[in-house]
C-alpha positions in Angstrom: -19.8 10.1 -11.2 -21.5 11.4 -14.3 -21.4 12.1 -18.0 -21.3 15.8 -18.9 -23.2 17.4 -21.8 -20.1 17.7 -23.9 -19.7 13.9 -23.9 -16.9 13.7 -21.3 -17.1 10.8 -18.9 -16.1 11.6 -15.4 -14.9 8.8 -13.0 -14.4 9.4 -9.3 -12.3 7.2 -7.1 -11.1 7.3 -3.5 -9.1 5.4 -1.0 -5.6 4.4 -0.2 -2.8 6.9 0.3 -0.2 4.2 -0.3 -0.5 4.3 -4.2 -1.5 7.9 -4.5 1.7 9.1 -6.2 1.3 6.4 -8.8 -2.5 6.9 -9.3 -2.0 10.6 -9.8 0.6 9.9 -12.5 -1.7 7.4 -14.2 -4.6 9.8 -14.3 -2.3 12.5 -15.7 -0.9 10.2 -18.5 -4.3 8.7 -19.3 -5.7 12.1 -20.4 -3.6 11.8 -23.6 -4.8 8.2 -24.1 -8.5 8.9 -23.6 -9.3 12.7 -23.9 -13.0 12.0 -23.3 -12.4 10.6 -19.8 -11.8 12.6 -16.7 -10.7 10.8 -13.5 -10.6 12.2 -10.0 -9.0 10.4 -7.1 -9.1 11.4 -3.4 -6.4 10.0 -1.2 -8.4 9.4 2.0 -7.3 6.0 3.3 -8.2 2.4 2.5 -11.0 2.2 5.0 -12.8 5.2 3.6 -12.2 4.0 0.1 -14.0 0.7 0.8 -16.9 2.5 2.5 -17.3 4.9 -0.5 -17.4 2.2 -3.1 -19.9 0.2 -1.0 -22.1 3.3 -0.8 -21.6 3.9 -4.6 -20.4 7.5 -4.0 -17.4 6.7 -6.2 -16.8 4.6 -9.3 -13.8 2.8 -7.8 -12.3 2.4 -4.4 -8.7 1.7 -3.5 -7.3 -0.4 -0.7 -4.0 -1.8 0.3 -5.4 -5.0 1.7 -8.3 -7.1 0.3 -11.6 -5.9 1.8 -13.1 -8.1 4.5 -16.6 -9.6 4.0 -18.1 -7.5 6.8 -16.8 -4.3 5.1 -18.6 -5.1 1.8 -21.8 -6.9 3.0 -23.9 -3.8 2.2 -22.6 -3.4 -1.3 -25.3 -3.4 -3.9 -23.6 -6.0 -6.1 -20.5 -8.2 -6.3 -17.2 -6.3 -6.0 -14.0 -7.2 -7.8 -10.5 -6.5 -6.4 -7.8 -5.9 -9.0 -4.1 -5.7 -8.0 -2.7 -2.5 -9.5 1.0 -2.5 -8.5 3.5 -3.6 -5.8 4.7 -1.2 -3.2 6.7 -1.3 0.0 5.9 -0.3 3.6 9.1 1.2 5.0 10.4 2.0 8.5 11.7 5.5 8.3 13.5 7.3 11.1 15.0 10.7 11.9 18.4 10.2 13.5 20.7 13.0 12.4 24.3 11.9 12.1 23.6 8.2 11.6 25.3 7.2 8.3 24.8 3.5 8.1 21.2 2.2 7.4 19.5 1.0 10.6 18.9 -2.7 10.7 15.7 -4.0 12.3 14.4 -7.5 12.9 10.6 -8.2 13.3 11.2 -8.7 17.1 12.8 -5.3 17.4 10.1 -3.5 15.4 7.4 -5.1 17.5 9.3 -4.2 20.7 9.6 -0.6 19.6 5.9 -0.3 18.8 4.9 -2.1 22.0 6.9 0.3 24.0 9.3 -2.3 25.3 12.3 -0.6 23.7 12.2 3.1 24.4 15.7 4.4 23.6 17.8 4.2 20.5 20.9 2.9 22.3 19.0 -0.1 23.8 21.3 -3.1 23.9 19.0 -5.1 21.7 19.2 -2.5 18.9 22.9 -2.2 19.4 23.4 -5.9 19.0 21.8 -6.0 15.6 23.7 -2.8 14.5 27.3 -3.5 15.6 29.7 -0.6 15.0 26.8 1.9 14.6 26.9 4.8 17.1 23.3 4.8 18.2 22.3 7.9 20.2 21.2 7.9 23.8 17.9 9.4 22.8 14.2 8.5 23.4 12.4 6.8 20.5 9.4 8.7 19.2 7.0 6.2 17.7 4.7 7.5 14.9 1.5 5.7 13.7 -1.5 6.3 11.4 -4.7 7.6 13.0 -7.0 7.1 10.0 -8.4 3.8 8.7 -5.3 2.8 6.7 -4.3 0.0 4.4 -0.7 0.8 5.2 -1.5 0.2 8.9 -3.2 -3.0 8.0 -0.2 -4.2 6.0 2.3 -3.2 8.8 0.3 -4.8 11.6 -0.4 -7.9 9.6 3.3 -8.3 9.2 3.9 -7.8 13.0 1.1 -10.3 13.7 2.7 -12.9 11.5 6.2 -12.4 13.0 5.6 -11.5 16.7 3.5 -13.7 18.9 3.4 -10.9 21.6 2.1 -8.4 19.1 -0.5 -10.9 17.8 -1.7 -11.5 21.4 -1.7 -7.9 22.6 -2.6 -5.7 19.6 -3.3 -7.7 16.4 -3.8 -6.4 12.8 -6.2 -4.0 11.2 -6.7 -0.8 9.4 -7.1 1.1 12.7 -6.4 -0.1 16.2 -5.4 1.0 19.7 -1.7 1.7 19.7 0.3 0.9 22.9 2.6 4.0 22.5 3.3 6.8 20.1 2.0 9.9 18.2 -0.7 9.6 15.6 -0.7 11.3 12.2 -3.2 11.2 9.3 -2.2 9.6 6.1 1.2 8.7 4.7 1.6 12.4 4.1 1.0 13.1 7.8 3.4 10.4 9.1 6.1 11.7 6.7 5.6 15.3 8.0 5.9 14.2 11.7 9.1 12.2 10.9 10.7 15.2 9.2 9.9 17.5 12.1 10.8 15.2 15.0 14.4 14.1 15.7 14.5 10.6 17.2 11.2 9.5 15.6 10.4 6.3 13.7 7.3 5.6 11.7 6.0 3.4 8.9 5.1 4.9 5.5 5.2 4.0 1.8 8.5 3.9 -0.1 7.5 6.7 -2.5 6.7 9.1 0.3 10.0 8.3 2.1 12.2 8.6 -1.0 10.5 11.8 -2.3 11.1 13.4 1.2 14.6 11.9 1.6 13.8 10.0 4.7 16.2 7.4 6.0 15.2 3.8 5.4 15.7 0.8 7.7 16.9 -2.6 6.4 14.4 -5.2 7.6 15.3 -8.9 8.2 13.3 -11.1 5.9 12.1 -14.7 6.2 15.7 -16.0 5.7 17.2 -13.6 8.1 18.7 -11.4 5.4 18.6 -7.6 6.0 17.0 -6.0 2.9 16.5 -2.4 2.2 13.2 -1.4 0.6 13.5 -0.7 -3.1 11.7 -1.4 -6.4 14.0 -4.3 -6.9 13.4 -5.9 -3.5 9.6 -5.5 -3.9 9.8 -7.0 -7.3 11.8 -9.9 -5.9 9.2 -10.6 -3.2 6.3 -10.5 -5.8 8.3 -12.8 -8.2 8.9 -15.3 -5.4 5.2 -15.8 -4.6 2.9 -17.6 -7.1 -0.2 -15.9 -8.4 -3.5 -16.9 -6.8 -6.8 -17.2 -8.7 -8.4 -15.2 -5.8 -5.9 -12.4 -6.3 -5.6 -12.0 -2.6 -1.9 -12.0 -2.4 0.4 -11.7 0.6 4.2 -11.1 0.3 5.3 -11.0 4.0 6.7 -14.5 3.9 8.2 -14.4 0.4 11.4 -16.5 0.2 14.7 -15.5 -1.2 17.7 -13.4 -0.1 16.6 -10.3 -2.0 12.9 -10.3 -1.0 11.8 -7.3 1.1 9.3 -8.6 3.7 7.1 -5.5 3.9 6.3 -5.5 0.2 2.6 -5.6 -0.7 0.1 -5.4 -3.6 -2.3 -2.5 -3.7 -5.8 -3.0 -5.1 -8.5 -1.2 -7.1 -12.1 -2.1 -6.0 -15.0 -1.9 -8.5 -18.4 -3.4 -9.2 -18.5 -6.5 -11.3 -21.5 -5.0 -13.2 -21.7 -1.2 -13.4 -25.3 -0.2 -14.2 -24.1 2.8 -16.2 -22.8 1.4 -19.5 -20.6 4.4 -20.4 -18.9 4.8 -17.1 -18.5 1.0 -16.7 -16.8 0.8 -20.1 -14.6 3.8 -19.4 -13.5 2.4 -16.0 -12.7 -1.0 -17.4 -10.6 0.5 -20.2 -8.7 2.7 -17.7 -7.9 -0.3 -15.5 -6.9 -2.4 -18.5 -4.5 0.4 -19.5 -3.2 0.7 -15.9 -2.2 -2.9 -15.6 -0.6 -2.9 -19.0 0.8 0.3 -20.4 0.5 2.0 -17.0 3.0 -0.4 -15.5 5.9 1.4 -17.2 5.3 4.3 -14.8 5.7 2.2 -11.6 9.5 2.0 -11.3 10.2 5.7 -11.6 7.7 6.3 -8.8 9.2 3.6 -6.5 6.6 0.9 -7.1 7.2 -2.5 -8.7 5.2 -3.6 -11.7 2.8 -6.6 -11.5 4.4 -9.9 -12.4 3.3 -11.4 -15.7 1.5 -14.2 -14.0 -0.6 -11.7 -12.0 -1.4 -9.7 -15.1 -2.7 -12.8 -16.8 -5.1 -13.5 -14.0 -6.1 -9.8 -13.9 -6.9 -9.9 -17.6 -9.4 -12.8 -17.1 -11.0 -10.8 -14.2 -11.3 -7.7 -16.3 -12.8 -9.5 -19.3 -15.6 -10.7 -17.0 -16.6 -7.2 -16.0 -20.0 -6.0 -17.2 -21.3 -2.5 -18.0 -25.0 -2.1 -18.2 -25.3 -5.9 -18.3 -23.0 -6.2 -21.3 -19.2 -6.9 -21.5 -17.4 -3.8 -20.3 -14.4 -4.5 -22.6 -14.4 -4.8 -26.3 -11.2 -6.8 -26.3 
């Protein structure tokens, strides 16, 4: 979090693993746009990202759910949350020989993670997947052990769609899981899924597709089974109006094509960075990311921000300060 003697500005960020593939590409591409800016990003989980920006050990944090007031009460100034892109939490599974995509309803997902459904050939699963030869095999549930925005998104979805889950477990970045095996990061969950036949876990779409994991189709608000994809995430984002608060939830997005586990991911930065050079450099990078950087979202399995959200973000970015002055010159 410093300026070197050769005039290069170094920005450090940390947080969510959910957008890590995209942020890595952004940082790589931005070197050609602003050669005098170096950006480092640590993929350590949303909870740690919020803690680090509050402690000012990084220039920006990253989180997959808006930070709660109790998480930011110790911040040394007002924090601003900027939606960066739209991603998808996916249910991936390791069932060799299964050719058709597995279909899951919210009730089935909750039952599996509550330990009420323990075998793949359970009648409730078979009823939703007619004609699919489900194996007589134990289900290996996989969950995140670190403070995770992906976990918060997944459990928020279960809390909204399952009264039993809401009553027994609830939502959060980290919690006490009824059953299963824990792994750290989306990378860790992906690794366990690859190594464990019969397993099921939640991860981000980019991690699943890059590692060729099977993807479940999930029933949305209208009862339509939708596979996670860039298109179905974009459909969910387009169906929900932008909010001035930029705290946006897509789980209940209407429409046949909307994937219900779509979600925005956020950058978290101070409204007034006391270091003018770093504050200006950070504001310019984020402006680039929500404009030119959006062309890199689709190739990496993320959906771009809807135009209405970009417009609201522009207003928020123009209000940023750096050393008490406007951080952006445009």
